[in-house]
C-alpha positions as YAML, in Angstrom:
chain: A
units: angstrom
residues:
- id: 1
  name: MET
  ca: [42.34, -136.17, 35.52]
- id: 2
  name: ALA
  ca: [39.89, -133.44, 36.31]
- id: 3
  name: GLY
  ca: [41.57, -130.38, 34.94]
- id: 4
  name: ALA
  ca: [41.28, -126.92, 36.60]
- id: 5
  name: PRO
  ca: [37.99, -124.92, 36.11]
- id: 6
  name: THR
  ca: [37.54, -123.08, 33.28]
- id: 7
  name: ARG
  ca: [36.29, -119.43, 32.92]
- id: 8
  name: ARG
  ca: [32.65, -120.67, 31.80]
- id: 9
  name: GLN
  ca: [32.98, -123.09, 34.84]
- id: 10
  name: THR
  ca: [33.34, -120.23, 37.52]
- id: 11
  name: ALA
  ca: [31.46, -117.50, 36.08]
- id: 12
  name: GLY
  ca: [28.11, -118.52, 37.13]
- id: 13
  name: LYS
  ca: [29.33, -119.12, 40.97]
- id: 14
  name: THR
  ca: [28.47, -116.51, 43.31]
- id: 15
  name: GLN
  ca: [31.42, -114.46, 44.80]
- id: 16
  name: GLN
  ca: [30.86, -114.67, 48.70]
- id: 17
  name: PRO
  ca: [32.30, -111.48, 50.70]
- id: 18
  name: SER
  ca: [35.42, -111.87, 51.94]
- id: 19
  name: PRO
  ca: [35.35, -111.67, 56.09]
- id: 20
  name: ARG
  ca: [37.25, -108.28, 55.63]
- id: 21
  name: ARG
  ca: [34.18, -106.51, 53.45]
- id: 22
  name: TRP
  ca: [31.74, -108.23, 55.74]
- id: 23
  name: PHE
  ca: [33.30, -106.64, 58.90]
- id: 24
  name: ALA
  ca: [33.63, -103.21, 57.29]
- id: 25
  name: ALA
  ca: [29.95, -103.23, 56.28]
- id: 26
  name: VAL
  ca: [28.99, -103.99, 59.91]
- id: 27
  name: VAL
  ca: [31.25, -101.23, 61.40]
- id: 28
  name: SER
  ca: [29.28, -98.78, 59.11]
- id: 29
  name: ALA
  ca: [25.94, -99.68, 59.42]
- id: 30
  name: THR
  ca: [26.40, -99.58, 63.47]
- id: 31
  name: VAL
  ca: [28.17, -96.31, 63.25]
- id: 32
  name: LEU
  ca: [25.53, -94.57, 60.99]
- id: 33
  name: ALA
  ca: [23.00, -95.91, 63.69]
- id: 34
  name: VAL
  ca: [24.78, -94.15, 66.22]
- id: 35
  name: VAL
  ca: [25.08, -90.91, 64.65]
- id: 36
  name: THR
  ca: [21.36, -90.96, 63.56]
- id: 37
  name: ALA
  ca: [20.33, -92.04, 67.20]
- id: 38
  name: LEU
  ca: [22.54, -89.10, 68.58]
- id: 39
  name: GLY
  ca: [21.09, -86.62, 65.88]
- id: 40
  name: VAL
  ca: [17.44, -87.62, 66.71]
- id: 41
  name: VAL
  ca: [18.40, -87.52, 70.58]
- id: 42
  name: ALA
  ca: [19.93, -84.11, 70.21]
- id: 43
  name: TYR
  ca: [17.03, -82.59, 68.14]
- id: 44
  name: LEU
  ca: [14.51, -83.91, 70.62]
- id: 45
  name: ASP
  ca: [16.83, -82.17, 73.48]
- id: 46
  name: LEU
  ca: [16.93, -78.64, 71.59]
- id: 47
  name: SER
  ca: [13.22, -78.85, 70.67]
- id: 48
  name: GLN
  ca: [12.33, -78.73, 74.35]
- id: 49
  name: PRO
  ca: [10.34, -75.35, 75.00]
- id: 50
  name: GLY
  ca: [13.09, -74.22, 77.12]
- id: 51
  name: ARG
  ca: [16.12, -74.70, 74.52]
- id: 52
  name: LEU
  ca: [17.40, -72.14, 71.94]
- id: 53
  name: PRO
  ca: [14.71, -69.24, 73.05]
- id: 54
  name: LEU
  ca: [14.02, -66.99, 70.13]
- id: 55
  name: ARG
  ca: [15.44, -63.80, 71.26]
- id: 56
  name: VAL
  ca: [15.79, -61.47, 67.93]
- id: 57
  name: ILE
  ca: [12.52, -60.43, 65.90]
- id: 58
  name: GLN
  ca: [13.06, -58.72, 63.01]
- id: 59
  name: VAL
  ca: [10.22, -57.42, 61.02]
- id: 60
  name: ASN
  ca: [10.71, -55.73, 57.73]
- id: 61
  name: GLY
  ca: [7.80, -54.14, 55.12]
- id: 62
  name: ASP
  ca: [6.82, -50.66, 53.87]
- id: 63
  name: PHE
  ca: [4.41, -49.47, 56.32]
- id: 64
  name: ARG
  ca: [1.90, -46.83, 56.61]
- id: 65
  name: GLU
  ca: [-0.71, -47.83, 59.13]
- id: 66
  name: LEU
  ca: [1.36, -50.95, 60.92]
- id: 67
  name: ARG
  ca: [4.16, -50.43, 63.38]
- id: 68
  name: PRO
  ca: [6.91, -52.63, 63.59]
- id: 69
  name: GLU
  ca: [6.91, -52.72, 67.27]
- id: 70
  name: GLU
  ca: [3.23, -53.45, 67.68]
- id: 71
  name: ILE
  ca: [4.16, -56.52, 65.39]
- id: 72
  name: GLN
  ca: [6.69, -57.61, 67.40]
- id: 73
  name: GLN
  ca: [4.75, -57.53, 70.57]
- id: 74
  name: THR
  ca: [1.87, -59.51, 68.65]
- id: 75
  name: VAL
  ca: [4.57, -62.32, 67.93]
- id: 76
  name: VAL
  ca: [6.39, -62.24, 71.48]
- id: 77
  name: GLU
  ca: [2.96, -63.08, 73.07]
- id: 78
  name: ALA
  ca: [2.17, -65.79, 70.63]
- id: 79
  name: ILE
  ca: [5.62, -67.46, 70.94]
- id: 80
  name: ASP
  ca: [4.96, -70.71, 72.70]
- id: 81
  name: GLY
  ca: [8.59, -72.56, 72.41]
- id: 82
  name: GLY
  ca: [12.14, -72.13, 71.29]
- id: 83
  name: PHE
  ca: [13.84, -71.83, 68.13]
- id: 84
  name: PHE
  ca: [13.07, -75.51, 66.84]
- id: 85
  name: SER
  ca: [9.84, -76.18, 68.69]
- id: 86
  name: CYS
  ca: [7.98, -72.81, 68.10]
- id: 87
  name: ASP
  ca: [4.63, -73.03, 66.36]
- id: 88
  name: MET
  ca: [5.18, -70.83, 62.71]
- id: 89
  name: GLN
  ca: [1.60, -71.47, 61.93]
- id: 90
  name: LYS
  ca: [0.40, -70.27, 65.21]
- id: 91
  name: LEU
  ca: [2.85, -66.73, 64.99]
- id: 92
  name: ARG
  ca: [1.58, -66.49, 61.39]
- id: 93
  name: ASN
  ca: [-2.27, -66.56, 62.17]
- id: 94
  name: ARG
  ca: [-1.82, -64.19, 65.01]
- id: 95
  name: VAL
  ca: [0.18, -61.56, 62.85]
- id: 96
  name: LEU
  ca: [-2.47, -62.18, 60.18]
- id: 97
  name: GLU
  ca: [-5.30, -61.27, 62.69]
- id: 98
  name: MET
  ca: [-4.10, -57.64, 62.97]
- id: 99
  name: PRO
  ca: [-6.34, -55.35, 60.87]
- id: 100
  name: TRP
  ca: [-3.48, -53.81, 59.00]
- id: 101
  name: VAL
  ca: [-1.92, -56.90, 57.62]
- id: 102
  name: ALA
  ca: [-2.65, -58.58, 54.22]
- id: 103
  name: ASP
  ca: [0.25, -61.18, 54.25]
- id: 104
  name: VAL
  ca: [2.93, -62.18, 56.43]
- id: 105
  name: SER
  ca: [5.93, -64.74, 55.97]
- id: 106
  name: ILE
  ca: [8.34, -65.87, 58.88]
- id: 107
  name: ARG
  ca: [11.47, -67.45, 58.37]
- id: 108
  name: ARG
  ca: [14.08, -68.89, 61.46]
- id: 109
  name: VAL
  ca: [17.35, -67.76, 61.41]
- id: 110
  name: TRP
  ca: [20.06, -69.54, 63.83]
- id: 111
  name: PRO
  ca: [20.51, -69.69, 66.32]
- id: 112
  name: ASP
  ca: [17.60, -67.02, 68.10]
- id: 113
  name: LYS
  ca: [16.03, -65.11, 65.35]
- id: 114
  name: LEU
  ca: [13.03, -64.80, 63.54]
- id: 115
  name: ASN
  ca: [12.72, -62.72, 60.44]
- id: 116
  name: MET
  ca: [9.37, -61.48, 59.17]
- id: 117
  name: VAL
  ca: [8.08, -60.10, 56.46]
- id: 118
  name: VAL
  ca: [5.00, -58.37, 56.32]
- id: 119
  name: THR
  ca: [2.49, -56.96, 53.80]
- id: 120
  name: GLU
  ca: [0.54, -53.99, 54.46]
- id: 121
  name: GLU
  ca: [-3.24, -53.72, 53.36]
- id: 122
  name: VAL
  ca: [-3.64, -51.11, 50.51]
- id: 123
  name: PRO
  ca: [-7.39, -49.82, 50.97]
- id: 124
  name: LEU
  ca: [-9.14, -49.02, 47.38]
- id: 125
  name: ALA
  ca: [-12.48, -47.98, 49.20]
- id: 126
  name: ARG
  ca: [-14.71, -48.04, 52.02]
- id: 127
  name: TRP
  ca: [-16.97, -50.76, 52.55]
- id: 128
  name: GLY
  ca: [-20.19, -50.03, 54.27]
- id: 129
  name: GLU
  ca: [-20.00, -48.45, 57.41]
- id: 130
  name: ASP
  ca: [-17.06, -49.56, 59.35]
- id: 131
  name: ALA
  ca: [-14.61, -51.40, 56.80]
- id: 132
  name: LEU
  ca: [-12.48, -50.69, 54.07]
- id: 133
  name: ILE
  ca: [-11.84, -52.94, 51.03]
- id: 134
  name: ASN
  ca: [-8.71, -53.78, 48.39]
- id: 135
  name: ILE
  ca: [-8.34, -54.35, 45.06]
- id: 136
  name: GLY
  ca: [-8.98, -57.78, 45.21]
- id: 137
  name: GLY
  ca: [-12.24, -57.71, 46.69]
- id: 138
  name: GLY
  ca: [-11.00, -58.41, 50.79]
- id: 139
  name: VAL
  ca: [-12.55, -56.62, 53.26]
- id: 140
  name: PHE
  ca: [-10.97, -55.60, 56.42]
- id: 141
  name: ARG
  ca: [-11.72, -53.71, 59.39]
- id: 142
  name: PRO
  ca: [-9.32, -51.38, 61.21]
- id: 143
  name: PRO
  ca: [-9.67, -49.82, 64.50]
- id: 144
  name: SER
  ca: [-10.71, -46.46, 62.70]
- id: 145
  name: LEU
  ca: [-11.29, -45.10, 59.21]
- id: 146
  name: ASP
  ca: [-10.04, -41.72, 60.20]
- id: 147
  name: GLY
  ca: [-7.83, -40.69, 57.09]
- id: 148
  name: HIS
  ca: [-9.85, -42.93, 54.34]
- id: 149
  name: LEU
  ca: [-13.04, -41.15, 54.83]
- id: 150
  name: GLY
  ca: [-12.48, -39.77, 51.53]
- id: 151
  name: LEU
  ca: [-12.40, -42.63, 49.74]
- id: 152
  name: VAL
  ca: [-15.25, -43.98, 47.48]
- id: 153
  name: LYS
  ca: [-17.94, -45.86, 49.59]
- id: 154
  name: LEU
  ca: [-18.85, -49.30, 48.28]
- id: 155
  name: ASP
  ca: [-21.45, -51.33, 49.68]
- id: 156
  name: GLY
  ca: [-23.34, -54.85, 48.67]
- id: 157
  name: PRO
  ca: [-24.54, -57.99, 50.01]
- id: 158
  name: ALA
  ca: [-22.43, -60.67, 51.10]
- id: 159
  name: GLY
  ca: [-20.30, -62.48, 48.43]
- id: 160
  name: SER
  ca: [-20.61, -59.42, 46.17]
- id: 161
  name: GLU
  ca: [-17.27, -57.65, 47.32]
- id: 162
  name: GLN
  ca: [-15.48, -58.59, 44.26]
- id: 163
  name: ARG
  ca: [-18.46, -57.54, 42.03]
- id: 164
  name: VAL
  ca: [-18.74, -54.41, 43.05]
- id: 165
  name: VAL
  ca: [-14.95, -53.63, 42.91]
- id: 166
  name: GLU
  ca: [-14.71, -54.71, 39.39]
- id: 167
  name: PHE
  ca: [-17.57, -52.07, 38.40]
- id: 168
  name: LEU
  ca: [-15.80, -49.22, 40.58]
- id: 169
  name: GLN
  ca: [-12.82, -50.27, 38.40]
- id: 170
  name: THR
  ca: [-14.89, -50.22, 35.19]
- id: 171
  name: SER
  ca: [-16.49, -46.83, 35.84]
- id: 172
  name: VAL
  ca: [-13.95, -44.62, 37.42]
- id: 173
  name: PRO
  ca: [-12.02, -43.80, 34.01]
- id: 174
  name: ALA
  ca: [-15.29, -42.92, 32.00]
- id: 175
  name: ALA
  ca: [-16.60, -40.98, 34.99]
- id: 176
  name: ARG
  ca: [-13.36, -38.96, 35.28]
- id: 177
  name: ALA
  ca: [-13.51, -38.19, 31.32]
- id: 178
  name: ARG
  ca: [-16.78, -36.38, 31.89]
- id: 179
  name: ASP
  ca: [-15.64, -34.41, 35.34]
- id: 180
  name: LEU
  ca: [-17.62, -36.66, 37.15]
- id: 181
  name: GLN
  ca: [-16.55, -37.81, 40.94]
- id: 182
  name: ILE
  ca: [-18.09, -41.05, 41.99]
- id: 183
  name: ARG
  ca: [-18.86, -40.94, 45.58]
- id: 184
  name: GLU
  ca: [-20.76, -44.01, 46.41]
- id: 185
  name: ILE
  ca: [-21.57, -47.64, 44.53]
- id: 186
  name: ARG
  ca: [-24.58, -49.43, 45.98]
- id: 187
  name: LEU
  ca: [-25.48, -52.92, 45.27]
- id: 188
  name: ASP
  ca: [-28.74, -53.38, 47.14]
- id: 189
  name: GLU
  ca: [-30.43, -56.45, 48.34]
- id: 190
  name: ARG
  ca: [-32.38, -56.74, 45.06]
- id: 191
  name: ARG
  ca: [-29.45, -56.37, 43.18]
- id: 192
  name: HIS
  ca: [-30.08, -52.96, 41.89]
- id: 193
  name: TRP
  ca: [-27.12, -50.93, 41.14]
- id: 194
  name: TRP
  ca: [-26.94, -47.30, 41.84]
- id: 195
  name: VAL
  ca: [-24.38, -44.78, 41.85]
- id: 196
  name: LEU
  ca: [-23.70, -41.54, 43.46]
- id: 197
  name: PHE
  ca: [-21.34, -38.54, 42.36]
- id: 198
  name: ASP
  ca: [-20.07, -35.69, 44.48]
- id: 199
  name: ASP
  ca: [-22.08, -33.16, 42.71]
- id: 200
  name: GLY
  ca: [-25.10, -34.91, 44.45]
- id: 201
  name: LEU
  ca: [-26.23, -36.56, 41.06]
- id: 202
  name: THR
  ca: [-27.71, -40.30, 41.52]
- id: 203
  name: LEU
  ca: [-27.66, -42.90, 38.78]
- id: 204
  name: SER
  ca: [-30.14, -45.54, 38.63]
- id: 205
  name: LEU
  ca: [-29.04, -48.50, 36.68]
- id: 206
  name: GLY
  ca: [-31.36, -51.68, 37.93]
- id: 207
  name: ARG
  ca: [-30.23, -55.20, 37.62]
- id: 208
  name: GLU
  ca: [-30.12, -55.99, 34.05]
- id: 209
  name: ASN
  ca: [-28.16, -54.80, 31.20]
- id: 210
  name: VAL
  ca: [-25.77, -52.69, 33.65]
- id: 211
  name: GLY
  ca: [-22.74, -52.29, 31.75]
- id: 212
  name: TYR
  ca: [-24.66, -51.01, 28.40]
- id: 213
  name: ARG
  ca: [-27.01, -48.67, 30.57]
- id: 214
  name: LEU
  ca: [-24.12, -47.29, 32.18]
- id: 215
  name: SER
  ca: [-22.25, -46.45, 28.76]
- id: 216
  name: GLN
  ca: [-25.68, -45.00, 28.00]
- id: 217
  name: PHE
  ca: [-25.68, -42.55, 30.58]
- id: 218
  name: PHE
  ca: [-21.98, -41.71, 29.99]
- id: 219
  name: ARG
  ca: [-22.88, -40.84, 26.32]
- id: 220
  name: VAL
  ca: [-25.69, -38.99, 26.88]
- id: 221
  name: TYR
  ca: [-24.43, -37.07, 30.00]
- id: 222
  name: PRO
  ca: [-22.75, -33.85, 28.27]
- id: 223
  name: SER
  ca: [-25.86, -33.02, 26.70]
- id: 224
  name: LEU
  ca: [-27.75, -33.22, 29.73]
- id: 225
  name: ILE
  ca: [-25.68, -30.62, 31.25]
- id: 226
  name: ALA
  ca: [-25.43, -28.48, 28.63]
- id: 227
  name: GLN
  ca: [-27.60, -25.74, 30.32]
- id: 228
  name: PRO
  ca: [-25.27, -24.37, 33.44]
- id: 229
  name: ALA
  ca: [-28.45, -23.12, 34.98]
- id: 230
  name: ARG
  ca: [-30.21, -26.71, 34.84]
- id: 231
  name: ARG
  ca: [-28.63, -29.84, 36.20]
- id: 232
  name: PRO
  ca: [-29.63, -33.43, 36.87]
- id: 233
  name: GLU
  ca: [-30.80, -34.81, 40.45]
- id: 234
  name: ARG
  ca: [-31.38, -38.20, 39.42]
- id: 235
  name: ILE
  ca: [-31.12, -39.98, 36.12]
- id: 236
  name: ASP
  ca: [-33.13, -43.70, 35.92]
- id: 237
  name: MET
  ca: [-31.70, -45.67, 33.06]
- id: 238
  name: ARG
  ca: [-33.77, -48.67, 33.34]
- id: 239
  name: TYR
  ca: [-35.99, -48.31, 30.18]
- id: 240
  name: ALA
  ca: [-35.83, -50.10, 27.16]
- id: 241
  name: HIS
  ca: [-35.38, -47.21, 24.95]
- id: 242
  name: GLY
  ca: [-34.72, -44.15, 27.02]
- id: 243
  name: PHE
  ca: [-34.26, -42.66, 30.52]
- id: 244
  name: ALA
  ca: [-35.88, -40.70, 32.99]
- id: 245
  name: VAL
  ca: [-34.38, -37.16, 34.65]
- id: 246
  name: ARG
  ca: [-35.00, -35.58, 37.63]
- id: 247
  name: TRP
  ca: [-33.47, -31.82, 37.29]
- id: 248
  name: ARG
  ca: [-32.57, -30.04, 39.87]
- id: 249
  name: GLU
  ca: [-34.31, -26.52, 39.86]
- id: 250
  name: PRO
  ca: [-33.93, -23.30, 42.04]
- id: 251
  name: ALA
  ca: [-35.35, -23.61, 45.27]
- id: 252
  name: ALA
  ca: [-38.05, -21.03, 44.66]
- id: 253
  name: GLN
  ca: [-39.56, -23.04, 41.79]
- id: 254
  name: GLY
  ca: [-39.07, -26.56, 43.67]
- id: 255
  name: THR
  ca: [-38.12, -29.67, 41.96]
- id: 256
  name: ALA
  ca: [-39.45, -30.34, 38.67]
- id: 257
  name: ALA
  ca: [-39.51, -34.05, 37.28]
- id: 258
  name: HIS
  ca: [-38.97, -34.46, 33.64]
- id: 259
  name: GLU
  ca: [-38.91, -37.92, 31.74]
- id: 260
  name: VAL
  ca: [-37.43, -38.42, 28.42]
- id: 261
  name: LYS
  ca: [-38.41, -41.44, 26.20]
- id: 262
  name: THR
  ca: [-40.40, -43.21, 28.94]
- id: 263
  name: GLN
  ca: [-41.09, -46.56, 28.43]
- id: 264
  name: GLU
  ca: [-41.69, -49.79, 30.35]
- id: 265
  name: LYS
  ca: [-38.87, -50.62, 32.85]
- id: 266
  name: VAL
  ca: [-37.05, -53.55, 32.26]
...
């Protein structure tokens, strides 16, 4: 007579789900599908341009040149949808096009609000005739340079902006230590460096060994102004073992040129 199946004999058999468990699983899957479908329908409905219009635009930032109301007006003109459908990247790009805007972040706040944090450009110097430049070498063109004409003027070929900014940052401390005020730094098309100072002195540094030549200029400058009645008008550092000086003489005597250790130009 066959005995009852042992535990070892039944262990390998697959347990079939009971009808109750099977029914519960079907119901759960159906409910999930319905909820998901309703969510999709609701989102599509709310994403229509006329649904949930954006009514509040909050602008935050520390401004000197920008006006929050101007930023708000720019955003209003660029809004092309409601809370869900509005193109945030388009809004951001439109704000970034404003001359004094360095950066902007935009966040939706339910149910009808945009929260914006705007960073204003901080000019380091003027660039060329009609632009300003920031510490990162970014050039921007505001409608007017009024109020910023006292900044140092920088200029150079396209792509040299960061290099010219770094040159300014390197030069200013040494110039101030010698009571010199830099008025202009220019890198011309031949990659020749020029520095103009407020007292009318022009410094020519050439294209090579510019850092060394600049340090040499600052080293010898105190001795060149030792005589109050005699001031240098132009200094050319493009010599292997010396430099050339053109002195500013009284108008009645004209302008004389005097070269120190003249050598072949590098």
